[in-house]
C-alpha positions in Angstrom: 25.7 97.2 -30.1 25.9 95.3 -26.8 22.6 93.6 -27.5 23.8 92.4 -30.9 27.0 91.1 -29.3 25.1 89.2 -26.6 22.8 87.7 -29.2 25.8 86.6 -31.3 27.5 85.1 -28.2 24.3 83.2 -27.3 23.9 81.8 -30.8 27.6 80.8 -31.0 27.3 79.2 -27.5 24.3 77.2 -28.5 25.9 76.0 -31.7 29.1 75.0 -29.7 27.0 73.1 -27.2 25.1 71.3 -30.0 28.5 70.3 -31.6 29.7 69.1 -28.2 26.6 66.9 -27.8 27.0 65.4 -31.3 30.7 64.7 -30.6 29.8 62.9 -27.3 27.2 60.8 -29.0 29.6 59.9 -31.8 32.2 58.9 -29.2 29.7 56.6 -27.4 28.5 55.1 -30.7 32.2 54.4 -31.7 32.8 52.7 -28.3 29.7 50.5 -28.8 30.8 49.6 -32.4 34.3 48.7 -31.2 32.8 46.5 -28.5 30.5 44.8 -31.0 33.4 44.3 -33.4 35.5 42.6 -30.6 32.5 40.3 -29.9 32.2 39.5 -33.6 36.0 38.7 -33.8 35.7 36.5 -30.7 32.7 34.7 -32.1 34.5 34.2 -35.4 37.5 32.7 -33.6 35.2 30.3 -31.7 33.5 29.3 -34.9 36.8 28.7 -36.7 37.9 26.5 -33.8 34.7 24.5 -34.1 35.1 24.2 -37.8 38.7 22.9 -37.4 37.4 20.4 -34.8 34.6 19.2 -37.1 37.1 18.7 -39.9 38.4 15.7 -38.1 36.6 12.4 -37.7 37.0 12.5 -33.9 35.4 15.9 -33.8 32.5 14.8 -35.9 32.0 11.7 -33.7 32.1 13.8 -30.6 29.5 16.2 -32.0 27.2 13.4 -33.0 27.5 11.8 -29.6 26.8 15.0 -27.8 23.9 16.2 -29.9 22.1 12.9 -30.7 23.2 10.5 -28.0 24.6 8.1 -30.6 26.5 5.1 -29.4 28.9 2.8 -31.2 27.9 -0.8 -31.8 28.4 -2.7 -28.6 28.3 0.4 -26.4 25.5 1.1 -24.0 24.0 4.4 -23.1 23.5 5.1 -19.5 21.2 7.9 -18.4 21.7 9.2 -14.9 18.8 10.8 -13.2 18.9 12.6 -9.9 16.3 11.3 -7.5 14.4 13.8 -5.4 14.6 12.9 -1.7 11.4 11.4 -0.4 10.0 12.1 3.1 10.6 9.1 5.4 7.6 8.8 7.7 9.5 6.4 10.0 12.0 9.1 10.8 9.7 11.2 13.0 11.4 10.7 16.4 11.9 13.9 18.3 9.3 15.7 16.3 6.2 17.3 17.8 2.7 16.0 16.9 2.1 18.8 14.4 5.4 18.1 12.5 4.5 14.3 12.4 1.2 15.1 10.8 2.9 17.5 8.3 5.5 14.8 7.5 2.7 12.3 6.6 1.5 14.7 3.9 5.0 15.4 2.6 5.4 18.9 4.1 8.3 19.8 6.3 
């Protein structure tokens, strides 16, 4: 009788533990789904904002200028490019002979 009771307790314990694992997985999945839903709502709000902006002629013009670099008649487009600093060979005062040689080849 004791053996049968222990077997029943072990089986019920295993089933209870399995139900606990399933409930925990379901809770994690729900939290992930809620986070994904919040992202979708935020993305939808952003897209609604963009649609409202594109509904105006100013918004359309701004988008065209940004995407395609379009300029109005009489406007000029200026492209700014950062220059990389070049090694100045004349600025080798105070350097040792090895550093002077390295500066000639552009290595610091």
